[in-house]
C-alpha positions as CSV (number, residue, x, y, z in Angstrom):
1,M,-45.8,-10.4,3.7
2,G,-47.1,-13.2,1.6
3,T,-47.7,-13.6,-2.1
4,R,-49.9,-10.7,-2.9
5,N,-52.9,-9.7,-4.9
6,R,-51.7,-6.2,-5.7
7,S,-55.2,-4.9,-6.4
8,G,-56.6,-5.5,-2.9
9,P,-57.7,-8.2,-0.5
10,N,-57.3,-11.8,-1.5
11,V,-59.7,-13.9,0.5
12,G,-58.2,-17.2,1.6
13,Q,-54.7,-16.2,0.3
14,A,-51.8,-18.2,1.6
15,S,-48.1,-18.2,1.2
16,R,-46.4,-21.4,-0.1
17,L,-46.0,-23.6,3.0
18,P,-42.9,-25.4,3.9
19,S,-43.0,-29.2,4.0
20,E,-44.0,-30.7,7.3
21,R,-41.2,-31.6,9.5
22,A,-40.1,-35.2,8.8
23,S,-41.0,-37.6,11.5
24,A,-38.0,-38.9,13.4
25,S,-37.3,-42.6,13.6
26,G,-36.0,-44.5,16.5
27,S,-37.2,-45.9,19.8
28,V,-38.7,-44.1,22.7
29,P,-36.2,-43.1,25.4
30,S,-37.3,-43.8,29.0
31,A,-36.2,-42.9,32.5
32,L,-36.5,-46.0,34.6
33,P,-37.4,-45.5,38.3
34,T,-35.1,-47.4,40.7
35,G,-37.8,-47.4,43.3
36,A,-40.6,-45.4,44.9
37,G,-39.5,-41.9,45.5
38,E,-36.1,-42.4,44.0
39,T,-34.6,-40.4,41.1
40,P,-35.0,-42.3,37.8
41,A,-31.8,-43.6,36.2
42,L,-31.3,-43.1,32.5
43,H,-30.1,-46.3,30.8
44,C,-28.6,-46.1,27.3
45,G,-29.8,-49.2,25.3
46,S,-32.3,-51.0,27.5
47,W,-34.0,-47.7,28.5
48,K,-35.3,-47.4,24.9
49,E,-37.5,-50.5,25.3
50,S,-39.2,-49.6,28.6
51,A,-42.9,-48.8,28.8
52,I,-42.5,-47.2,32.2
53,G,-39.8,-45.0,30.7
54,R,-42.0,-43.9,27.8
55,R,-44.7,-42.7,30.3
56,L,-42.2,-40.9,32.5
57,A,-40.3,-39.3,29.6
58,A,-43.5,-38.1,28.0
59,G,-45.3,-37.1,31.2
60,I,-42.6,-35.2,32.8
61,L,-41.8,-33.4,29.6
62,G,-45.4,-32.5,29.2
63,V,-45.6,-30.8,32.5
64,T,-42.4,-28.9,32.6
65,I,-44.3,-25.8,31.8
66,A,-45.4,-23.6,34.7
67,F,-46.5,-20.1,35.6
68,S,-43.9,-17.5,36.1
69,A,-43.7,-13.7,35.6
70,V,-42.7,-12.6,32.2
71,A,-39.3,-11.1,32.5
72,A,-39.2,-7.4,31.6
73,G,-35.9,-5.6,31.4
74,P,-35.5,-2.0,32.5
75,S,-37.3,0.4,30.3
76,E,-36.9,4.1,29.8
77,E,-40.5,4.4,28.7
78,P,-43.2,4.1,31.4
79,G,-45.4,1.1,31.0
80,F,-43.3,-0.6,28.4
81,K,-41.5,-3.9,28.9
82,S,-38.6,-5.3,26.8
83,L,-39.3,-8.5,24.8
84,F,-35.7,-9.1,23.8
85,N,-32.6,-9.3,26.1
86,G,-30.1,-8.4,23.4
87,K,-28.1,-11.5,23.9
88,D,-30.0,-14.6,22.8
89,L,-33.4,-15.9,21.7
90,N,-34.7,-16.7,25.1
91,G,-38.5,-16.0,24.9
92,W,-38.6,-16.6,21.2
93,A,-38.9,-19.7,19.0
94,G,-38.1,-20.3,15.4
95,R,-36.0,-22.3,12.9
96,P,-32.4,-22.3,14.1
97,Q,-31.0,-22.3,10.6
98,H,-32.7,-18.9,9.9
99,W,-32.8,-17.0,13.3
100,T,-29.8,-15.9,15.4
101,V,-28.7,-12.9,17.5
102,E,-25.9,-10.8,15.9
103,D,-24.6,-7.5,17.1
104,G,-27.3,-7.3,19.8
105,A,-30.1,-7.7,17.3
106,I,-32.5,-10.6,16.4
107,T,-31.3,-11.6,13.0
108,G,-33.2,-13.5,10.3
109,R,-31.3,-14.6,7.3
110,T,-31.9,-16.7,4.2
111,T,-29.1,-17.9,1.9
112,K,-28.9,-20.1,-1.2
113,D,-27.9,-23.0,1.1
114,H,-30.7,-22.3,3.6
115,P,-33.7,-20.8,1.8
116,A,-36.9,-20.0,3.7
117,E,-38.9,-22.7,1.9
118,G,-42.1,-20.7,2.5
119,N,-42.6,-17.7,4.8
120,N,-41.5,-18.7,8.4
121,F,-41.6,-16.8,11.6
122,L,-39.8,-16.2,14.9
123,I,-42.6,-16.4,17.6
124,W,-42.7,-14.6,20.9
125,T,-43.4,-17.3,23.5
126,N,-44.1,-15.3,26.6
127,G,-47.7,-14.3,25.9
128,T,-50.3,-13.2,23.4
129,V,-51.3,-9.6,22.5
130,S,-54.7,-7.9,22.5
131,D,-54.9,-4.2,23.0
132,F,-51.3,-2.9,23.0
133,E,-48.6,-0.6,21.7
134,L,-45.5,-2.2,20.2
135,R,-42.2,-0.3,19.5
136,L,-39.1,-1.7,17.8
137,S,-36.3,-0.9,15.4
138,Y,-35.7,-2.8,12.2
139,K,-33.2,-3.0,9.3
140,I,-33.6,-5.0,6.1
141,V,-31.0,-5.7,3.5
142,P,-31.3,-7.6,0.2
143,N,-28.4,-10.0,-0.3
144,N,-29.1,-10.4,-4.0
145,N,-29.0,-8.6,-7.3
146,T,-32.8,-8.1,-7.6
147,G,-33.1,-5.8,-4.5
148,F,-35.8,-8.1,-3.0
149,A,-36.2,-8.3,0.8
150,N,-39.5,-8.5,2.7
151,S,-40.5,-9.0,6.3
152,G,-43.1,-7.9,8.8
153,I,-44.4,-7.9,12.4
154,Q,-47.3,-10.3,13.0
155,Y,-49.8,-9.4,15.8
156,R,-53.0,-10.9,17.1
157,S,-52.0,-13.8,14.8
158,K,-52.5,-17.6,14.7
159,D,-49.9,-20.3,14.9
160,F,-50.3,-22.8,12.0
161,G,-47.5,-25.0,13.2
162,N,-43.9,-25.5,12.0
163,F,-43.3,-21.8,12.6
164,V,-45.9,-20.7,10.1
165,V,-48.1,-17.8,11.2
166,G,-51.1,-16.0,9.8
167,G,-53.0,-12.8,10.7
168,Y,-52.4,-9.0,10.9
169,Q,-49.0,-8.0,9.7
170,A,-47.2,-4.6,9.9
171,D,-45.3,-5.0,6.6
172,F,-42.0,-3.6,5.5
173,E,-39.5,-4.3,2.7
174,A,-36.3,-3.2,1.0
175,G,-38.4,-1.9,-1.9
176,K,-40.6,1.2,-2.1
177,T,-44.2,-0.1,-2.1
178,Y,-45.2,-2.2,0.9
179,S,-43.4,-0.7,4.0
180,G,-46.1,0.4,6.5
181,I,-49.1,-1.3,5.0
182,L,-51.5,-3.6,6.9
183,Y,-51.3,-7.1,5.3
184,E,-53.2,-10.1,6.6
185,E,-50.9,-13.1,6.1
186,R,-52.5,-16.3,4.9
187,M,-56.0,-14.7,5.1
188,D,-57.5,-11.6,3.3
189,G,-54.3,-10.0,2.0
190,I,-53.9,-6.2,1.9
191,L,-56.3,-4.4,4.3
192,A,-54.7,-0.9,3.8
193,Q,-52.2,0.4,1.3
194,R,-49.6,2.9,2.6
195,G,-51.2,6.3,3.3
196,Q,-54.8,5.0,3.4
197,K,-57.5,5.2,6.1
198,T,-59.8,2.2,5.5
199,V,-62.8,0.4,6.9
200,V,-62.8,-3.4,6.4
201,K,-66.2,-5.0,6.2
202,T,-67.9,-8.4,5.5
203,M,-70.4,-8.0,2.6
204,D,-72.2,-11.1,1.2
205,G,-69.8,-13.3,3.0
206,K,-66.7,-11.7,1.4
207,T,-64.2,-9.1,2.7
208,K,-64.5,-5.6,1.3
209,V,-62.0,-2.8,1.9
210,E,-63.4,0.7,1.7
211,T,-61.0,3.7,1.6
212,V,-62.4,6.5,3.7
213,G,-59.5,8.9,4.0
214,S,-55.8,9.7,3.4
215,L,-52.8,10.1,5.6
216,G,-50.7,11.5,2.8
217,K,-49.1,10.4,-0.4
218,S,-47.4,7.0,-0.4
219,E,-44.2,8.3,-2.0
220,E,-43.9,11.1,0.5
221,I,-44.2,8.6,3.4
222,Q,-41.7,6.3,1.7
223,A,-39.2,9.2,1.5
224,K,-39.1,9.1,5.4
225,I,-38.0,5.5,5.4
226,K,-34.2,4.9,5.5
227,D,-32.8,2.4,3.0
228,Q,-30.8,-0.5,4.4
229,D,-30.6,1.3,7.8
230,W,-32.4,1.3,11.1
231,N,-36.0,2.5,11.1
232,D,-38.4,2.8,14.1
233,Y,-41.7,0.9,13.8
234,R,-44.7,1.5,16.0
235,V,-47.9,-0.6,16.0
236,V,-51.0,0.4,18.0
237,A,-54.1,-1.9,18.3
238,Q,-57.1,-0.8,20.3
239,G,-60.2,-2.8,19.8
240,N,-60.9,-2.9,16.1
241,H,-58.7,0.2,15.4
242,L,-55.3,-0.6,14.0
243,Q,-52.5,2.0,13.3
244,H,-48.9,1.7,12.0
245,F,-46.2,4.3,12.2
246,I,-42.6,4.3,10.7
247,N,-40.1,6.9,12.0
248,G,-43.0,8.8,13.6
249,V,-45.1,9.0,10.4
250,Q,-48.4,7.3,10.4
251,T,-48.7,4.9,7.4
252,V,-52.2,3.3,7.8
253,D,-55.3,3.7,9.9
254,V,-57.8,0.8,9.8
255,I,-61.1,0.0,11.4
256,D,-61.8,-3.7,11.1
257,E,-65.6,-4.4,11.1
258,R,-65.6,-7.9,9.7
259,T,-67.9,-10.4,11.2
260,G,-67.7,-14.2,11.8
261,G,-64.6,-13.9,14.0
262,K,-62.4,-12.5,11.2
263,A,-61.5,-9.3,13.0
264,A,-58.9,-10.8,15.4
265,K,-59.0,-9.5,19.0
266,E,-56.1,-11.5,20.4
267,G,-53.3,-13.6,19.2
268,I,-49.5,-14.2,19.0
269,L,-46.7,-11.9,18.2
270,A,-44.1,-12.9,15.6
271,L,-41.4,-11.7,13.2
272,Q,-41.4,-12.7,9.6
273,L,-38.7,-14.1,7.3
274,H,-40.0,-14.1,3.7
275,Q,-39.3,-16.7,1.1
276,G,-37.4,-15.7,-2.0
277,E,-34.0,-14.4,-2.8
278,P,-31.3,-14.3,0.0
279,M,-31.9,-11.5,2.5
280,T,-31.2,-10.3,6.0
281,V,-33.6,-8.7,8.5
282,Q,-32.8,-7.5,12.0
283,F,-34.8,-6.3,15.0
284,R,-33.8,-4.6,18.2
285,E,-35.2,-2.6,21.1
286,I,-38.5,-4.5,21.0
287,R,-40.9,-3.1,23.7
288,L,-44.5,-3.8,24.5
289,K,-47.1,-1.8,26.4
290,S,-50.4,-3.3,27.3
291,S,-53.4,-1.0,27.5
292,P,-54.6,-0.1,31.1
293,G,-57.4,-2.3,32.2
294,E,-56.9,-4.7,29.4
295,K,-55.5,-8.2,29.8
296,S,-53.3,-8.5,26.8
297,T,-51.2,-11.5,27.9
298,K,-52.2,-14.8,29.4
299,S,-50.2,-16.3,32.2
300,D,-48.2,-19.4,31.4
301,L,-50.4,-21.4,33.8
302,E,-53.6,-20.3,31.9
303,R,-52.0,-21.2,28.5
304,L,-50.9,-24.6,29.8
305,Q,-54.3,-25.9,30.8
306,G,-56.0,-28.5,28.5
307,D,-54.9,-31.3,26.2
308,W,-51.5,-31.6,24.5
309,A,-49.8,-34.0,22.0
310,P,-46.1,-34.3,21.5
311,V,-44.7,-33.6,18.0
312,E,-41.0,-34.0,18.8
313,M,-38.9,-35.6,21.5
314,V,-35.1,-36.1,21.9
315,A,-33.5,-37.9,24.8
316,N,-29.7,-38.2,25.2
317,G,-29.4,-37.1,21.6
318,E,-31.8,-39.8,20.2
319,K,-35.0,-38.8,18.5
320,V,-38.2,-40.6,19.3
321,S,-40.3,-42.0,16.5
322,A,-43.6,-40.4,15.4
323,E,-45.4,-43.7,15.9
324,S,-44.4,-43.7,19.6
325,L,-45.3,-40.1,20.1
326,A,-48.8,-40.7,18.6
327,N,-49.7,-42.9,21.5
328,I,-49.2,-40.2,24.1
329,K,-52.0,-38.0,25.5
330,L,-51.5,-35.3,28.1
331,K,-53.9,-33.3,30.1
332,V,-52.9,-30.4,32.5
333,K,-55.3,-29.2,35.1
334,G,-54.1,-26.6,37.6
335,N,-50.6,-27.6,38.6
336,E,-51.3,-31.3,38.0
337,Y,-50.7,-33.5,34.9
338,F,-52.5,-36.6,33.8
339,L,-50.8,-38.8,31.2
340,E,-52.2,-41.7,29.1
341,T,-50.3,-44.0,26.8
342,N,-50.9,-47.5,25.5
343,D,-49.0,-48.8,28.5
344,G,-51.1,-47.2,31.2
345,Q,-51.6,-43.9,33.1
346,D,-49.4,-41.6,35.1
347,Q,-49.8,-38.3,36.9
348,G,-47.8,-35.8,39.0
349,T,-47.4,-32.2,40.0
350,F,-45.1,-29.3,39.2
351,K,-43.7,-26.4,41.2
352,I,-42.9,-23.0,39.7
353,I,-39.6,-21.2,40.2
354,E,-40.5,-17.5,40.0
355,G,-38.4,-15.0,38.1
356,S,-36.0,-17.5,36.6
357,D,-34.1,-17.0,33.4
358,P,-34.5,-19.2,31.4
359,R,-37.9,-19.9,33.0
360,S,-37.6,-23.0,35.2
361,M,-39.7,-25.3,37.3
362,D,-39.5,-28.6,39.2
363,V,-41.6,-31.7,38.6
364,T,-42.6,-34.3,41.1
365,T,-43.7,-37.7,39.7
366,A,-46.3,-39.9,41.4
367,A,-43.4,-42.1,42.5
368,G,-41.8,-39.1,44.2
369,A,-39.0,-38.5,41.8
370,Q,-37.9,-34.8,41.4
371,L,-36.8,-33.5,38.0
372,A,-35.5,-30.0,37.2
373,A,-36.6,-28.3,33.9
374,I,-36.6,-25.2,31.8
375,Y,-39.4,-24.3,29.4
376,E,-41.1,-21.9,27.0
377,V,-44.8,-21.7,26.2
378,S,-47.1,-19.9,23.7
379,A,-50.8,-20.1,22.9
380,D,-50.4,-23.3,20.8
381,T,-47.0,-24.7,21.5
382,F,-44.7,-25.4,24.5
383,K,-41.3,-26.9,24.7
384,A,-39.4,-28.1,27.7
385,C,-36.0,-29.6,28.5
386,Y,-35.5,-31.5,31.8
387,S,-32.8,-33.5,33.6
388,V,-32.9,-37.1,34.8
389,N,-30.4,-39.4,36.6
390,G,-29.3,-36.6,38.9
391,A,-28.1,-34.3,36.1
392,S,-28.1,-30.6,36.6
393,R,-30.9,-28.4,35.3
394,P,-30.5,-27.7,31.5
395,T,-29.4,-24.2,30.5
396,E,-30.5,-24.5,26.9
397,F,-33.1,-26.4,24.9
398,K,-30.8,-29.2,23.7
399,S,-30.4,-32.9,24.4
400,A,-27.0,-34.3,23.5
401,E,-25.6,-37.8,23.9
402,G,-24.7,-38.5,27.5
403,S,-26.3,-35.3,28.8
404,D,-29.2,-37.0,30.7
405,H,-31.4,-34.2,29.3
406,V,-34.7,-34.7,27.5
407,L,-36.2,-32.2,25.1
408,T,-39.9,-32.3,24.0
409,I,-42.1,-30.0,21.9
410,Y,-45.9,-30.2,22.3
411,K,-48.8,-28.8,20.3
412,R,-52.2,-28.0,21.7
413,K,-54.9,-30.6,20.7
414,T,-57.9,-29.1,19.0
415,Q,-61.4,-30.6,19.0
């Protein structure tokens, strides 16, 4: 949850944003083809000056995203698929200083040495959600003397970049006021207090929340929530009808009738780590069920289509400068990519490796070079790590000195 107007919705409300990621300095790494159809060789030193290498490094990274089925682990609940493998953050993206896996649970933690610097989020990268039911367990613990700890589950939300998310949030905390409410992060604030049935409308261009019924007393619902222990959260979204449940008890019931595109119909799923005093939040047993007949997730191939711009690139452990990245334009159409830089144009194709974990694909350049890659993709962001110079396929999103691996993060270009 963000900074709140306790009396109701706060139109245009936003949490304090973290500073934009500093641009990396350095030269652009490049993979130099040794000849038509040959595997490019990665040269430390001279490779940083090559225009051909800049095009290849950017282009191949840009297209190391492909369509593959979203992996779903075995589920005891018909129609539900697991979004977390219990081992690592495969399928999720967030700030590594804040998000890890501990004791089989996704763990978000802030400390005095690593504060949140504004609310930040762990984003599910394997799709978007529309009409769905989500089930998970959470535990939240304040690691401070004030008792503060706050988090939430973002759904049908927007990616604002740098792991900042806004939209519907199923809120929870270590305190006794906000767990179970519907909060709209970075937007209109509280849309339903705990125990309320509400209708949210647009009146005279402003958001108005009308209370139309009760689900019970807030303090009685709070009494069902376990302190610093595991609780079960359930979120159901069907059209404009939104419902939250904690430990089987309904906490809010909302009809969102806002106009002007404010009532979100689809968006990303994410987990919040709130700014403030040191705290720990954990999530496990995360399961998603899409409504029958509804398309609640887009395929990777669908999300990949369009224009992209690189925001970060690391090759053999060296970061590429923001100035060099600014010259790169990438378009993906079908399973083909088209790259433009100040040095010219390039294009190629990619082939999907179905059912791989991590998700993998092979890229073929116009010169015939073959490169192996892994990737993750969401609605607005994709990242990929690929090998050059005959290196083996990466197993993690990392480029170290001498690895012959290149890591790139792209953001979707908006008109």
